[in-house]
N, C-alpha and C positions, 0 to 999 in steps of 0.2 A: 504494500500500500504506500503510495506517495504521500508524504506528510509535510513537505516543504520546510525542512529544517527541524521539525518537531521530533523528539525522541519518544518512541512508543514505550510506555511503562505501565505497569498496573494491569496487565491482562489477567483476567480470572475466568474460570469455568465453573458452572454450577450444575450439579446433577440432582436427581430426585432425592437422594439420601442427604442432601444438604452439603455434601463435601465435593471434592473434585474427583471422586472415584467412579465406580461402576454405576450401571443403571442408565447410561446415556447422558448426553449433554443437553441441558434444557436452556441454558443461557450462556452468553459470552459477553463480558463487559470489558471496556477499555477506558481507563481513567482519562478524565478531561476531554472526552469526546462524546458528541451526540450525533445520532444518525437519522436521516430523513429519506424516506422511500415512498414511491407511489403505492406500495402494498403495506405501508405502515398504518398505525392507528393512534391518534392523539390520546384517546381515552386509556389505552393500555400501554402507551409508550413509557419507557424508563430511561432516564439519563444514563449514558455510558453503555447502553445495551446494544449489541450488534444484532440481536434477535428481535427485540421489541422496539422497533423503530417508530419514529414520528411520521405522520402523514403530511403535515404542513411545516414549512420552514419556520414560520413565525412562532409556532408553539415550541419548537426546539430552541429558538433564540431566547424566548422568554424564560426557559428553564436553564439556560447556560450561564455560568458564572464568568467573571473576568478571567481572561487567559485561556478559556476553553474554546474548542473548535466544533462547529456544526458541519458535518459532512453531508452533502446533498447528492443523492444518486440520480441517474438519468431519468428524464421525464419532464413534462410541462406542469409547472406549478402556477396556477392562476391566483395570485394573492399579492397584496401590497406588503412590503417589508420595512421594518424599522430596525436598523442594526446600531446598537449602542452598548455602552458598558464595558468596552475593552475586550470584545470577542472577535473570533475569526470565523468566517463562513467559507467553506471550500466546496466548489462546484466541480463535480466530475464531468467529463466531456459528455454532452447530450442532455445536460440539465438546463432547462429553460425557465426563466421567470417571466410571466406575463403580468406585469403590474408595476407599480412605482416602488423604487428602492430608496429609502431615506437612510443616510448615514449620519448619526448624531455625534456628540462629543465623546471624547475618549480615544484611545488608540485602537481603532477597529480595522479589520482587514477583510477583503474579499480576495480569494485566491482560486486558481484552477482555470477551467475552460467553460464557464457559464455563458449563456446567451440571454440578454435582457431585452425584452420588448415591452412596449406599452401602447395600447390602442385607445386610450382615453385622453382627455384634456389635462395633461399634467406632465411631470418630468419622469423620464425613465430612471435616471440616476441622479439623486439630489444629495449633495454633500454639504453639510453645514455643521456648526458647532462653535465652541469658544476658542480662545487663543491657544489653549493647550491641546486642542484636538489634532490628531494625526490620522488620516484615513488613506489606506492603500488599497487599490483595486486592480485585480488582474481579471480579464474577461476575454471572451471570444468576440462578441459584438454587442453594441448597444444601439437599439432602434427607438427613435423618438415616439412621443405621443402625438396628439393633435391639438389644434387650437392655438390661440394667441399667447397663452401662458405656458405652453409646453416646450420642453427641451429634451434632447437626448441626454446631455450631461449639463448639470447646473451646479456651480460652486458658489455658495453664499457663506457669510459669517467669517470671522477671523480664523486663523489656523492654516495648516498646511495639508494638502491632499495630493496624491499621485495616482494617476489612472494609466494603466497599460492595456491596450486592446488592439485587436486586429482591425476593426472598422467601426465607425460611427455613421449611422444612416439617419437622414432626415426625411420623413414622409412627405409626400406631395401636399398633403393638407396642413402641414405644420406652418404656422405663420411666425413663430418666434425662432430665434437662432437655434441651430442644432446643439451648439456648445456655447454656454454663456458663463462668464466668470465675473461676479459682481463684487467679491470681497475676498480677503485672504490671499493665499498663494496656491496655484494649481500647476503641477507638472503633468502634461498630457503627452503620452507617447502612443501613436497609432499608425497603422499602415495606411489607412484611408479614412477621410471624413468626406462623405459624399451626400448629395441631395438626389432624391429620386426625381423622375421626370415631372415637370411642372411644379416644382417646389415653390410654395407661395411666400416663403420668408424673404425679408430684405437682406438679412445677413446670415451666412452659414455659420460663421464663428464670430462671436462678439466678446472682446476682452476689455473689461472695465477695471481689472485689478491685475496684480502681478502674475504673469503666466510664462511658463516655458512650454512651447509647443514644438514637438518634433514629429513630423508626419511625412510619409512618402508622397501622398497625393491628397489635395484638398480640392474637390470638384464641385463647383456651384453650377447647377443646371439652369437656374432662372436667368433669363436675359436681363442685363442692366442691374443685377444685384451684386452686392459685395460678397466675396468669398471670405474675407477677413476684415473686421472693423475694430481697430485698436483705439480705445479712448482712455485707457489707463497707462500708467508708467511702468518702466522696467520690464517690458515684455520682450521675449526672445522667440523668434519664429524661424525654424529651420525646415526645409522641405526640398523635394525634387521637382514637384510640379504643383502649381496652383492654377486652376481654371476659374476665371472670374477676375475681380480686381481687388486690390488691397488698399484700404483707406486708413490713414493715420491722423488722428485728431491733433489739433494744434498744440496741446499740452502734453501729449504722450511721448514717452521715451521708448524707442523700439529698435531692435536689432534684427534685421531680416537677412537671412543667408541661405545659400544653397547647401545641400549636403555634400561634403567632400569636394567634388569638382564644381559643378554649376547647377543651379536650380532655375526653374522657369516660371514666370507669371504670364499667363496668356489671357487676354480679354475674351469674353464670350463671343461666339459668332453672332452677328447682328447688333453688337454694341461697340462698333468701331470708333465711336467718338469718345469713349472712356479710356483713359490711360491705365496701364497695368498697376501703377502706383499713384495714388491720389493723396496729396497733403492738404488737409483742411485747417482752417484757423490762420493765425499769424506767426506762430512760433512752433518749432518742433525739434526733437533730438532724434532724427532718423538716421540710422546707420545701415548701410546695405553692402553686401559683399557676395561675389561669385554668383551673379544672377543674369538671366536672359529675360529681358522685358519685351514681350512680343505683342504687337498690336495687330489684331485681325483686320484684314481688308486694307483699303487704301485711304479711307477718309479720316482715320484717327491721325492726329498730328503731334502726339507727345508720348514719350516713354514714361515721364514723370510729370504730373500736372499739379499746379498750385495756383489758386486765385490771388495769392499774395506772395511777396518776396520771401523765399525760404532757401536754406542751404542744406544739402544732404552730404553726409560724410561717407565717402567711398572707402571700403576696406578690402576690396578685391576687384576682379574684372567684372564690369557691367557692360553687357552687349545688348543692343536693341536695333530694331529695324526703323526706329524713329528717333528724333532728337529730343532733348529735354524741352520742357515747357518754357515759355518766355520768362516766367518768374522764378525759375529754379536754377540754382547754381550748385556747384559741388566743391568739396575740399577733401583732404585726407590723402592717403598714399595709394588709393585705388585708381583705376583707369576706366573711362567711359568710352566705348567704341560703338560707332554707328555702322550697321551692316544692313543696307537696304535689301539684300538678297537672303536675309535670314528666313528660315522655314517657320511659317506661322500657322501651319495646318493644325487640324484638330488632333489631340492626343489619341 
């Protein structure tokens, strides 16, 4: 059994005679571990029992003490969860939660290969808590809810959280950002953040507080919509490809870089008047490095656009098929190269 660093101790066997001897084994218990299965029963469930499992995840969470782990076997669990009190929930591959997951204060963990989906107006994964809270999440995928207040991942409240997942998906009916960080600090590592066809939201990712975002692909399907909107300071964004455009608010401090060699920001087809990187407001601390800024079509006229005079710090090679906007200048040790023949086709 994979335990992600936990040492298995306190295994015991119970037989009909009350000891560990003959007569057959009727129960097996494992200290500090609770088990959830689709063939379980909350009424007869026993903490630490591998035989008498829970049917619902929340029932096991409610019975778990700080430092203990709830193991969830494969199956679809249609329930809302609140994870708090310093526990760990481990999802085996094939375990799916259809509901909202709230992670409250304390050092809480989600580990394994769970898949989290939500089909109502709310957040699929909501992380909040006080300044002392630490929440760590590993998962296979997170799929958003619906409606104006729904998000796939939402970070609120003081404290630190880290999410590692393969993909984050925004449903077509979602009108809020797929990822929204409003307070505290979030480190998000994902292979892909993507919107399904006809995604209704204005922003795919909205960063209002300190964020480290490392993602292979961030794909905004809605024409004329932002892939990333940074309004908070001290944000770092590293990627291979962004489809859509990135906007940095005037007061935000942001570092945008390609992974390793060079990353690409491409405007959506049909939105050729929008620059790949848009600077709003009158001041910014925008640093960019190792990027290709590609403008779809021929009518767009800027690699970086600003309505007011702003200076960008270059820390690597910046290549584009368009020149900088009239109000944009640059400094730093990097190089800006205009290549009219750059490939701007769809990824």
